[in-house]
NUTI-957183 format. One line per field, with one value per residue (C-alpha): x, y, z; residue in three letters. Coordinates in steps of 0.001 Angstrom, whole numbers, plus 500000, padded with zeros to 6 digits. Layout:
BEGIN
xx	c(X, ...)
yy	c(Y, ...)
zz	c(Z, ...)
code	c(ALA, ...)
! end
This chain:
BEGIN
xx	c(628542, 625674, 626186, 625838, 628661, 630915, 630210, 631018, 634259, 635203, 634599, 636653, 639489, 639447, 639484, 642482, 644285, 643738, 644417, 647420, 648925, 648889, 650329, 653092, 653808, 654043, 656538, 658699, 658618, 659734, 663096, 665994, 668808, 671451, 669598, 669289, 673036, 673804, 671513, 672609, 676308, 676079, 677497, 674478, 672094, 674057, 674397, 670686, 669737, 671851, 670392, 666843, 667359, 669097, 666634, 663554, 664777, 665538, 662317, 660262, 661716, 661089, 657596, 656386, 657880, 656274, 652982, 652849, 653340, 650763, 648249, 648846, 648256, 645020, 643591, 644975, 645017, 642076, 643392, 640962, 640460, 641635, 639397, 640907, 644443, 643462, 642147, 645173, 647466, 646064, 646220, 649441, 647434, 645698, 648756, 651055, 654502, 656260, 654440, 656007, 659433, 658436, 657142, 660462, 662295, 660073, 660732, 664307, 665824, 668788, 666415, 663658, 661524, 662890, 666412, 666288, 664511, 666831, 669986, 670260, 673429, 672935, 671541, 668212, 668978, 670039, 669604, 668267, 665671, 664484, 664086, 662114, 659854, 659299, 658314, 655756, 654458, 654259, 653229, 649439, 649468, 651435, 649175, 645940, 647198, 648523, 645434, 643251, 645382, 645315, 641588, 640779, 643189, 641501, 641705, 640887, 644497, 645596, 642940, 644061, 647683, 646801, 644990, 648019, 650334, 652398, 654554, 653790, 657106, 656345, 652841, 654283, 656622, 654148, 650870, 651362, 654365, 652981, 649736, 651516, 654221, 652427, 650358, 653405, 655313, 652543, 652800, 656567, 656144, 653478, 655372, 658733, 657198, 655437, 658691, 660950, 658842, 658157, 659896, 658205, 660161, 663608, 662994, 662155, 664639, 667073, 669626, 672434, 671241, 669550, 667154, 665792, 662439, 664247, 666614, 663623, 661971, 665080, 665268, 661575, 660601, 663966, 665484, 662340, 664244, 661354, 663416, 665918, 663049, 661318, 664438, 664528, 660769, 661130, 663436, 660851, 658420, 660605, 659091, 655600, 656499, 657932, 654759, 652670, 654610, 654465, 650717, 650329, 652286, 650386, 646969, 645827, 647736, 646283, 645236, 641943, 641297, 638336, 637819, 635772, 636502, 638277, 641364, 640709, 643309, 644532, 644356, 646365, 646839, 650633, 650265, 647399, 649395, 652403, 650206, 648623, 652024, 653393, 650375, 650495, 654149, 653636, 650567, 652341, 655269, 653126, 650681, 653337, 654243, 650543, 650115, 653135, 651539, 648461, 650492, 652892, 649975, 649215, 652841, 653690, 657180, 659020, 661528, 661987, 658487, 656689, 653589, 650272, 648320, 646345, 648751, 649961, 646425, 645489, 648606, 647853, 644281, 645499, 647812, 644794, 644668, 640875, 640787, 643375, 641413, 638244, 640071, 641431, 638015, 636345, 638996, 638999, 635195, 635134, 637921, 636310, 632923, 634213, 637064, 634828, 632296, 634938, 636719, 633471, 632528, 636080, 636202, 632714, 633402, 636870, 635508, 632150, 632922, 635559, 637821, 641060, 639460, 638722, 642331, 643494, 641295, 642501, 646184, 646079, 643984, 646358, 649403, 648169, 648635, 652343, 652918, 654492, 652429, 655428, 655812, 652103, 652210, 655008, 653331, 650106, 651978, 653599, 650463, 647499, 649167, 646917, 644919, 641573, 642179)
yy	c(431812, 429993, 426289, 426813, 429344, 427109, 424193, 426266, 427559, 424006, 422858, 425715, 425033, 421332, 422135, 424456, 421891, 419033, 421108, 423059, 422209, 418423, 418125, 420573, 418518, 415398, 417140, 418197, 414682, 413296, 415042, 412765, 414020, 413115, 415047, 418116, 418184, 417467, 420227, 422901, 422226, 422106, 425103, 425030, 425577, 428437, 430104, 429674, 431041, 434152, 434608, 434288, 436834, 439349, 439121, 439036, 441979, 444154, 443220, 443858, 447345, 448225, 446703, 448499, 451834, 451682, 450421, 453126, 455886, 454213, 453990, 457651, 458647, 456650, 457667, 461136, 462820, 464000, 462664, 461135, 457384, 456529, 453456, 452258, 452630, 450732, 447813, 447778, 447824, 444478, 442865, 440882, 438807, 437203, 435117, 432880, 434022, 431794, 433718, 436963, 435425, 434092, 437525, 439112, 436471, 437257, 440982, 441217, 437763, 437041, 436946, 439097, 441575, 444692, 443263, 442874, 446195, 448379, 446252, 445713, 443903, 443477, 440084, 439914, 436482, 436175, 438665, 441518, 439310, 437879, 441392, 442587, 439529, 439526, 443193, 442483, 439532, 441234, 444755, 444068, 442548, 445470, 447973, 446399, 446226, 449793, 451155, 449556, 451127, 454592, 454413, 454309, 456988, 459664, 463117, 465125, 465385, 466708, 469420, 470469, 470484, 472693, 475132, 475263, 475823, 472671, 471948, 468888, 467255, 467529, 466196, 463100, 462250, 463231, 461874, 459700, 457650, 456695, 455635, 453556, 452057, 448988, 448051, 448704, 446030, 443580, 444595, 444059, 440591, 439630, 440868, 439494, 436082, 436087, 436770, 434676, 431544, 431931, 429574, 430557, 433728, 432386, 429110, 430899, 433747, 433127, 431243, 430119, 432430, 429655, 430453, 428219, 427476, 426471, 424275, 422618, 422183, 420453, 418123, 417155, 417228, 416426, 413964, 412838, 413417, 414304, 414309, 416897, 418831, 418888, 420356, 423175, 423644, 424132, 427092, 428563, 428576, 430963, 434194, 432782, 431959, 435444, 437022, 434776, 435797, 439487, 439354, 437436, 440115, 442986, 441345, 442945, 446185, 447190, 450665, 451323, 454663, 455199, 457285, 460422, 461881, 460222, 461985, 463620, 464348, 467896, 467848, 470287, 470334, 469739, 467001, 465348, 465341, 463867, 461196, 460338, 460103, 457867, 455557, 455364, 454338, 451744, 450259, 450127, 448249, 445680, 445206, 444810, 441186, 440269, 441848, 439948, 436645, 437516, 438717, 435767, 433356, 434340, 434438, 431353, 430734, 433455, 434760, 432799, 433330, 436447, 435954, 435787, 432535, 430278, 427353, 427601, 427631, 424620, 422729, 423486, 422251, 419060, 418455, 418238, 421821, 421738, 418930, 420654, 423896, 422099, 420535, 423927, 425584, 422846, 423004, 426810, 426955, 424444, 426162, 429583, 428501, 426450, 428844, 431917, 430287, 429115, 432489, 434356, 432313, 432436, 436224, 436608, 434582, 436014, 439557, 439107, 436667, 437234, 434646, 432773, 430479, 433484, 434638, 431157, 431095, 434561, 433789, 430386, 431643, 434512, 432320, 429888, 432657, 432763, 429021, 428371, 426265, 424044, 423384, 422721, 420379, 418216, 418150, 416915, 414203, 412976, 413164, 412374, 409699, 406698, 408440, 408073, 404760)
zz	c(136710, 134920, 134311, 130545, 130440, 132504, 130151, 127064, 128597, 129575, 126002, 124557, 126989, 126137, 122422, 122776, 124912, 122450, 119338, 120648, 124016, 123913, 120356, 121255, 124350, 122190, 119934, 122870, 124336, 120988, 121277, 122083, 124298, 121746, 119058, 121291, 121876, 118223, 116942, 119422, 118824, 115041, 113132, 110802, 113708, 115226, 111836, 111064, 114501, 113947, 110470, 111805, 114582, 112312, 109429, 111656, 113723, 110696, 108887, 112033, 112449, 108797, 108720, 111832, 110765, 107320, 108727, 111406, 108829, 106580, 109446, 110322, 106702, 106487, 109870, 110527, 107110, 105019, 101716, 099248, 098801, 102305, 102316, 099046, 100391, 103548, 101483, 099169, 102190, 103303, 099841, 100564, 103038, 100041, 099136, 101223, 102239, 099698, 096961, 098149, 097708, 094307, 093283, 094196, 092164, 089176, 089554, 090844, 090384, 088135, 085172, 086669, 084812, 086536, 086494, 082712, 082213, 084295, 084230, 087984, 089012, 092751, 093748, 095543, 096982, 100594, 103441, 101291, 099633, 102955, 104361, 101332, 101238, 105005, 104965, 102235, 104238, 107642, 106583, 106505, 110000, 111422, 109655, 110915, 114494, 114505, 112754, 115415, 118153, 116587, 115861, 119578, 120737, 122825, 121253, 124384, 125663, 122276, 122315, 125778, 124633, 121665, 123942, 126235, 123285, 123791, 120704, 118546, 119457, 123164, 122516, 120883, 123775, 126492, 125056, 121981, 123061, 126512, 124813, 122169, 124389, 125744, 122657, 120460, 122376, 121516, 117852, 117911, 119434, 116900, 113830, 114979, 115676, 112316, 110468, 112715, 112211, 108477, 106081, 102803, 102041, 103115, 101291, 098052, 098013, 100866, 098774, 101071, 103841, 105833, 108678, 111441, 109750, 106535, 108538, 110186, 106792, 105483, 108492, 108474, 104798, 103263, 105755, 107655, 110901, 113212, 116393, 115154, 113590, 116965, 118566, 116027, 116371, 120118, 119467, 117101, 120026, 122069, 120629, 121197, 124802, 125322, 123920, 126180, 129305, 128388, 127863, 131128, 132999, 131361, 131478, 134690, 134239, 130888, 129974, 131742, 130035, 127756, 124678, 125252, 121845, 118938, 117717, 114366, 111751, 111396, 107631, 105523, 101738, 101856, 104463, 102591, 099345, 101131, 102733, 099386, 097698, 100449, 100387, 096593, 096587, 099324, 097651, 094296, 095815, 097613, 094724, 092013, 092881, 092833, 089416, 088091, 089064, 087031, 084034, 083939, 084112, 080513, 079275, 077231, 078611, 080479, 079432, 076172, 074784, 076007, 073869, 075687, 075731, 078055, 077729, 081340, 082674, 080545, 081653, 085293, 084947, 083296, 086248, 088540, 089795, 089746, 092290, 094463, 094273, 095347, 098288, 099310, 099088, 101132, 103843, 103850, 104112, 106958, 108860, 108310, 109657, 112574, 113376, 113314, 115616, 118093, 117963, 118594, 121641, 122980, 122582, 124089, 127210, 127790, 127534, 129312, 132104, 134808, 136345, 135806, 133245, 131025, 131322, 130385, 127283, 126279, 126655, 124983, 122066, 121223, 121759, 119115, 116544, 117319, 116924, 113495, 111132, 110478, 114213, 114609, 111627, 112999, 116415, 114792, 112919, 116124, 118276, 116032, 113927, 114516, 117268, 115517, 113740)
code	c(MET, PRO, ALA, GLY, SER, ALA, ALA, VAL, LYS, LEU, PHE, LEU, GLY, ALA, PHE, LEU, ALA, VAL, SER, LEU, LEU, VAL, PRO, LEU, GLY, ALA, MET, LEU, LEU, ASN, MET, ALA, GLY, THR, ASP, ILE, ALA, ALA, VAL, VAL, ARG, SER, PRO, GLN, PHE, ARG, GLU, ALA, LEU, GLY, HIS, SER, ILE, ASN, SER, ALA, GLY, ALA, ALA, THR, LEU, ILE, SER, ILE, THR, LEU, ALA, TYR, LEU, PHE, ALA, LEU, ALA, VAL, LEU, ARG, SER, LYS, MET, ARG, PHE, ARG, GLY, VAL, PHE, ALA, VAL, LEU, GLY, THR, ALA, PRO, MET, LEU, ILE, PRO, SER, ILE, SER, HIS, GLY, MET, GLY, LEU, VAL, ILE, LEU, LEU, GLY, SER, ASN, GLY, ILE, LEU, THR, ARG, LEU, PHE, GLY, PHE, THR, ARG, SER, ILE, TYR, GLY, PHE, ASN, GLY, ILE, ILE, ALA, GLY, SER, VAL, LEU, TYR, ALA, PHE, PRO, VAL, ALA, PHE, LEU, MET, LEU, ALA, ASP, ILE, LEU, ALA, TYR, GLU, ASP, GLY, SER, PRO, TYR, GLU, ALA, ALA, GLU, VAL, LEU, GLY, ILE, PRO, ARG, THR, SER, GLN, PHE, PHE, SER, ILE, THR, PHE, PRO, TYR, LEU, ARG, LYS, PRO, LEU, ILE, SER, VAL, VAL, PHE, ALA, VAL, PHE, THR, LEU, ILE, PHE, THR, ASP, TYR, GLY, VAL, PRO, LEU, MET, ILE, GLY, GLY, ARG, TYR, THR, THR, LEU, PRO, VAL, LEU, MET, TYR, GLN, GLU, VAL, ILE, GLY, LEU, LEU, ASN, PHE, SER, ARG, GLY, SER, VAL, ILE, GLY, SER, PHE, LEU, LEU, VAL, PRO, ALA, LEU, ALA, ALA, PHE, LEU, PHE, ASP, LEU, ALA, ALA, ARG, ASP, ARG, GLY, ASN, GLN, SER, PHE, VAL, THR, GLN, LYS, LYS, ALA, GLY, ALA, GLY, SER, PRO, PRO, GLY, ASP, TRP, ALA, ALA, ALA, LEU, TYR, CYS, THR, VAL, VAL, CYS, ALA, VAL, ILE, ILE, LEU, PRO, LEU, VAL, MET, PHE, ALA, VAL, LEU, SER, PHE, VAL, SER, LYS, TYR, PRO, GLN, ASP, MET, SER, PHE, SER, ALA, VAL, ASN, ILE, ALA, ARG, THR, VAL, ASN, MET, GLY, ALA, GLY, ARG, TYR, LEU, ALA, ASN, SER, LEU, ILE, MET, ALA, ALA, GLY, VAL, SER, LEU, LEU, GLY, THR, ALA, LEU, SER, TYR, PHE, THR, ALA, TYR, PHE, THR, ALA, ARG, THR, PRO, GLY, LYS, SER, SER, SER, PHE, LEU, HIS, LEU, ILE, SER, ILE, THR, SER, LEU, ALA, VAL, PRO, GLY, LEU, VAL, LEU, GLY, ILE, SER, TYR, VAL, LEU, PHE, PHE, ASN, GLY, SER, PHE, ILE)
! end
């Protein structure tokens, strides 16, 4: 290996260690034994853990099912405006998870727009609200991952199966399912971790249905108890650790097949109409909360005064929103430029250079995606506090 490549890989490894591994280690070392016992034995923790597993499991199943059908419709049908549907399907990624919960409150809350319009009586708060908001939040990630998997599926076995007269059901279990099995496990890990570690949706619409991230938020932000928060944060790392171990085990046993001919959609008028209808309904559901944000921005005071005005925008600007927006744009631009450059070089060297160091970079880089922002934040506070002063 050239000396330059080794130096770059050493730099990338050091960066990942300092920005991820060492802070997480500092957080784990901050845990006191008494706090570990107190947290694990508390009824609130056990209840929140059960809530997190149940809600994340249900939302993961729904998200992946909907996203798989959506990806099939976009990639396998010949309906019109497939590119438009693909873009709209990723629109929820434009807003943070807490905004999805807020959008559901605006639409289906006790005084929500749809609640008042149709007279709904069932409460959206609690388990049902967390499921709905989590599906909105995780759907784009599941769709992008599944669409990427389906886009590179080899179509040659399907042509041979058609020539041999093998039924479509047998084709699915003999060709499609074996192809999807291993990458689908990665999708399940990624989506489950994303939902399991999110606090925005449960905080906004969970009500008394407390999850682990909300419990950690209450301990750290509300009570400033960093030790107990670190204990809860360590449990939030379990899905990330499981995903890491799975990827480590499957790293050298991946699918070595190559695509000789991309699988094309069959395309039939009834199927295309059904695909278009399904995509339209899904896009309408996921876009509606975004539209409500834009509409309510110009409503004077919902629900007392529904007249349109710019008073809310003016009040927000007077509160210093312009300065906050500038700060956000500067940070986002810096992170985008630096993050893209580091991600490119990490991906290049892990894909183009062999060795254990490349495997280490690959595994650590994908694991960082699964670490909750709240956990990373508390680890940074504990490790970097005073480090550069």
